[in-house]
N, C-alpha and C positions, 0 to 999 in steps of 0.2 A: 622485596619480593622476587624468587626464582620465577621464572616466565620459563613456559614449555613450550616447545616448536609441537605441536601434537602428530605431526608427519612422522617425527622421528621415533614416536613409541605407539603409533595404532601395526597393528598383524595383519598378516595379509589380507584375511577374511573381515576385518573392520574395512581396509581401503575397499573390499567389492562391495561392500554394504553401504558405503557411503557415495560409491559412485553409483548406485544401483538408486538411489534419496536422490541423488544431482540430476542423473537421468530424467527420474519421476520431474521433479523441480521446475527444469527447466522446460519439459512441453507444457507444464500447464503455465508459467511464464510467458509462453508463445500464444496460449489462447485466452489471457485474462490482461492486458494491457490500461482496461478501464476498470473502475471499480466495480458497473456492471458486469462486465463479463465475468471478474473477479467473484461477485458473490452468486451467481448463476450459476460457476463451475463447482464453486464450494458446498451448493446446497446437493448438485449432480452426485458429488463425491458423498456428502452424508447421508440421501439417502439410499446408496449402494450399502453404505453402513448399517440400513436400518434405521435412522433417525426418521422421524415423524413431523409432516408441520404441526405446530403447535393451534395454527387456527382452525385444522381439522380437528383434534382432539375435541377443542372447544366446544366443535359446531355437533360434534358425535357425542358428548357430556361426556366422554373417557376422564376417567380419572388416577391421574398421574400418582405410579409409584415407585419405589426403588428399581432399578433397573432398567425404567422407562428411555430414552433418546426423543429428544426434543428438538425442533430449530423454530423460530420466528427472524422473518425479515422484515425491513422498511423502505420503500420506494425503491425495491433492486438494488441497495446501496449501500444497505450496514446489515449484518447480521451476526444472531444470538444463538449460539448449541448448545444445550445441557446436556448431561449425563446424568440421570439421579441415582445418588450416592445412598447407600443405606440408613445412616442419620439423616436424622432431620433436615429438610433445606432451611430451616430457620437458624441450625446453628453453623450456617452461612457455607461459601463453594471457594473453590480454588478458581483462580480466574486464568485464563490468558488475553492480553486486549492486546489486538494490534488494528492497523488502520491498511484501509486497500488504496486509496488514491494516492495517486504522485504525480509532480510536478511535468507540467505539458502547457499545453495551449488548446484554452477554447475560443470555437467558432462564434461570431458576435451574433445576436437575431438580424442585425440587418447586415449581411455581410458581402454581398456578391456585390463586384465595380470592377469596372473596366477601366484601365489608363494606357495610355501609346497602345491602344491594339494590342494588350495582354490583360488577360481577366483572373482577379483576384478573389480571396477570402480572408476577410480583417478578421482577423484573431485577438487575445486578449489573454496574457500570462494568466498561468495558475500555479500558486505557492513563488515559493523560492528558486529562482532561475537566475543563472547565468546567461541572458539575454541572448550576448557574442555566441554562444553553442549551440544555440539551435539553427543557425543560418547554413547553406552551403550542403545540408546532410540531408538523404532520404528522408520523406516523411508520411506519415497514412494519416488516415480518418478513421478514424470509428467512432461509433456512437449510435443514437435513435433520432430519429425523424417523426413524431407525432402529428398526423394528420387531424382535423377538425371533428372528423367522423369518431377518432379516437383509435386509427389502425397506426401499430407503431408498424416504422419501418424499419428492421437495424441495417448499419451501415459499417461495412470493412471494408476501406479501399488501399490495397499500398502492400497488402500480404502476403498475399500469390505471388508466384514467378512469373505469373503474363498479368499481372497487374500494373499499372500506371502508379509511378509515387508522384509527391509533389515536392517541392521547394520553398523556402526561403533564401531571395538572393544576397549577396554580398556586393560590396564594392571592388573593384579588381585592384592589384597594389598596386599597377601605375597609376591612376588618378586617385589614391587614398592617402595622399600627404597633408590633409587637415584633420581625414579620418583618425588617423593614428597619434594625432596629438590628442584626443582626447582621454577620458579618463574608462577605463576598461566597464563602468557600467553604466554607460553610455554612450559608448562606441555604437552598439546596436541600440535603438529607442524601442520600447514596448509599444509606439506604434508602427515602427515598422518592421514587424513581427507579421508580416501579410503575405499567405501564401500564394505560392504560384500556380493557377491552376487551366490554365489554356491561355493559346495564340492563335486557333483559329475561325477565320470567320464562318458565320453562318453562309450556308447559301439559300437562293431566294429569297434573299429579308425582303419586311413590307420595305414600299421607299421612305418611308420616315423612321425606320429603324437606323440610331446612329452606333451604337454601340453591338456590333455584329459578332465579337467575339464575344462577349457576355451572353448575346442572344444564343449563342452555340451549345455554350454551358446551360442556360433554362432548359434547350430543348433536349439536350442530354439526361439532366436528372426527369426529367418530366417520362422519357423513353425507356430509361433505364430502372428509376423505383416509382413511377409514377407521385412522383410527387410536385408541388409547384415552388416558386421562389418566395410565396410567403411562406412557408409551409418551414423555412427556417426560424419564425417566431416560434416555433415551438419544436423546438430542436434542440438534441445535447449532443453537438457533436467537439471530438475530442481529437489533437493531432499530436500524433506521437510518433517514436522513431522507427521506421518502416525496418523490417526485419526481423531473424530468429536470432534468441540467445546466444552465444559462442563460448566453450570453453577459450580458456586463454593461460596461455604460457606453454612453452616446448611440454614441458611436464605437464598440461591441462589439470592443473591443481587451483584455478582458480575459474568462477562464472563470469562472465560478461554481459550486462543484460540490461534494457530499459528496464526500472520500475522497481529495484531491488529495496528499493526504500520506499515504502515497507513491506513488500512484497516476500520478500525472504521469513521475515516474520510470521507473517501471517500464514504464508505455508508452514513451516514448522510447528503452530502452533495449531493449526486446522490438521495437519497428519498425528500431531502426538494424541489430538482430542481425540481420533478417529480410530485411533489404535490402542487408545486405554480402556481397559474393561477389570473389573467385578472392583469399584473405589467403594470406599466408606464416605466421603465427604464430595457432595456433587460438584461435578469436575463443569466447567463450562468457557466455553472460545468465544471472544467478543471480537467480531472484525467491524471496522467503522469506517465513515468515508469525511473527509473534509477536515483532515489533523494539519493538512498543508496551510489550512489559510483559519488555522485557529481553532479546529473541531468543532465552526459553529453551525446552526441550523438543524433543520429536521434529522438529518442525516448523523450528524457528530457526535461526537461524544457527550457535548454538553446537552443534547436531545435529551426527551424522556422518556426514549425508547426503551431501553435496558430498565430502569426501573420499574416501568410500567409491562413489562413482559414477566420480570421476577413477581411482580405484583399479581400478574394473571394464570403462573404457574401454582405461587399458593394459594389461591382461589380455587383453582382446581385440586389442590389437596385439602380442602375445605377451610382454609385459612383466610378471612376476610378482615386483615386490618395493616392499617397503614401503616402503624408502629411496628408491626411484625418484617413489614417488607423492607423498611427502614435498618430493623435492627439486624434483619438479613443482610441487607450490603455491608453493615459495619461491622459483620465478624468473618465479612472473608476476606481473602488474602489473594493478592494479585500481583502477576509479571507480566509490568508494561511491556509487550515483546515490538521494541524500537531498535532500530538500527545505532549504532554507535561509529564515532568518526576514525577509520582506523587510521594509524600512523602512515605517513608517505616519505621516506629519505629526503623527498627529491623536494618538501616543504615543511623539513621537521622543525622548522622555529615557531612554529604555531602550538604546538603542544609542549606540557610537560612530560616528558618522554618516561618516568617513573610513574605518571599518573594518567597515562593513556593506553588506548587500544591496539592491538598488532593479530595482525591477517594469521592466522595460521594457531591462535593460541586458546582456540575456544568460546564459549558463552562469554559476554561482558556483560557487569554489574555496574548502572551509574546508579551510585548512593543518589548521586541528584546532579541534575542539568541546569539549568536557567541559563543567564546572562549575571554575566558579571557578580553584581553579590546575590549569586543565586537567585535574580531576581525570574518570578515566573515556573519558579523548581517545586518539585513535592518534595523532596529529603526524606527519604527513607528513615525510621528509628532503627538504633543501635541494635535493639532487640529484634527487628526482623529482619535483619542485615545477618543475625547470628542463625536465627533460625532457617534463611536460606542456606549461607552456609552449610548447616547440619544435611539439610537434605542433598545438597550437592555432593558434599566429601561420603555421606551413605552411599550413593548413587555412582561414586567412582565419576565424578562429572569434573572435567577439566575446566577452570574458568578466571577469567580475568578483572580486576575494577578498572574504572577509568573515567576520566573526567572528559568534558566534548572541549577539547584546548584552553589553551593557556587562559587565565583569569579574566585578562582587559580584553583577550584578543574577539570573541565576539559570544557564541554558545548557541542555544537551541531549547527546543522541548517537546513532550510528546504528551500521550494522554493522560503520563501518570497522576496529575495532581486533582486533575476531574473528578476520577474513583478515589481518589485520597480524600475529595469532599463528605465520601460518605462516612468518614474516620474507619475506612477499611487500612488494612498495610498494602502498600505498593511499594514493586520496587523497580526501576528500567532494566528490561534484561533481553538482550539482544544482540547482532552480529556488528563485527568490525566490516566497511564499505572504507573501498576508496572511489573517489570520485561522486560522492553522495550531492543529487539534485540535477547532478548531470544528463545527456541525454543516453550515455552509456557508464552502467556502474558496477563495480567490482567486487565479489566477496570469494573466500575459500571455502572450498567444498569441505574441509575437516570443520570449520567454524559453521556451514550448514548443518554438518552432523551432530557433531557434538554439542548444538544447542537445541535440535531433534530431540533429543536424550532428554537434554535437561527440562524440557519443557515435559515429559513423559516422568521424569520422575519429579518435578513437582506436583502434576495432575495428581498422584500417585500416592504421593507422602506429604505434603504438606501441612 
């Protein structure tokens, strides 16, 4: 099949529109490097568009009706937005589902220590990472510390121009003979990803104070944030690359940033949802956590949050039925809004080039993902793929189809199969990415724009 580079076909007006979208997207990327930040920002954007908290509607006894816009969040890490259509909710929803967590380093619960007059925070990597990519780059700390009295202390250090940054050191090349003989997966060990946070000893220390650099850090945390060392026990602190997203290339045709897997699909899904109006079938945007570690836990796609929220909405419509809740789910259709691996000509051998995703060629549909013999895959039905094709063609959306690399090369998964367990139609649909899971990932602006348009078409016409 012919592949089209959309830059060759866009008008000047379309290029202006996609550039405006890219600017807004980059701004949101810079404000939401963690799942908590992403959900907080998404709620603010939704409320500006008239969305109400479902909990408030329940408390006030509001009966939901066509045209209402509501959202529900859980643990400030997962979010579901609903725009109720004119058709009964029991006839199903059109759902865009993305995840807002990204590979990173998490600070351990007992992290602070001193070694050789240097203070460190011990970390545990989260998700699939090439550990050697995280050394010698400027890093920032994002997250929250919750004190015993329930006070939540937000922490963001390393993003402002006058902020300090942090780093994980690496061995100098002159002494790396043994290190360079190791395989890439162990050249940097997981327990070696410790964050250097200080070298300055505290003055006027107690006589028995041996770790004076560590003591300086403890005093700083107390003075700057009013937190004790033991408060690390109830903290969620994430180590992410420091700095803003950037245009990439002489032509500024790409965006380079941390966390685009999967915030690029989360953002385009959210904006498509917020800009969709006058719909027949209820539209939904689901943003979940924990996809990078198996979609587990209370905030992952495997949790009952989404099903329970749909049940609560039905209850507010006068329908109190477990069966109707499950039937509503099974009658729904979903795009699993997740990224795909873009072809990199420097590593082309890992792809089947005729079944691969290319930057600049529009939204990517993966009928199935998984590994090797489709293990862990959703595998959308041929009938549903045909329906999606019809929606895209009617809206003049440019799309491509792909697999995640050569059959025996590796693979991966998304949340598609989890929602597929409800018997709903689901297919993966997202954006081609270079450097996936690296500290800095790359997407094409034209793919961001085309995907945003595709998501709007799906919510309206699927």
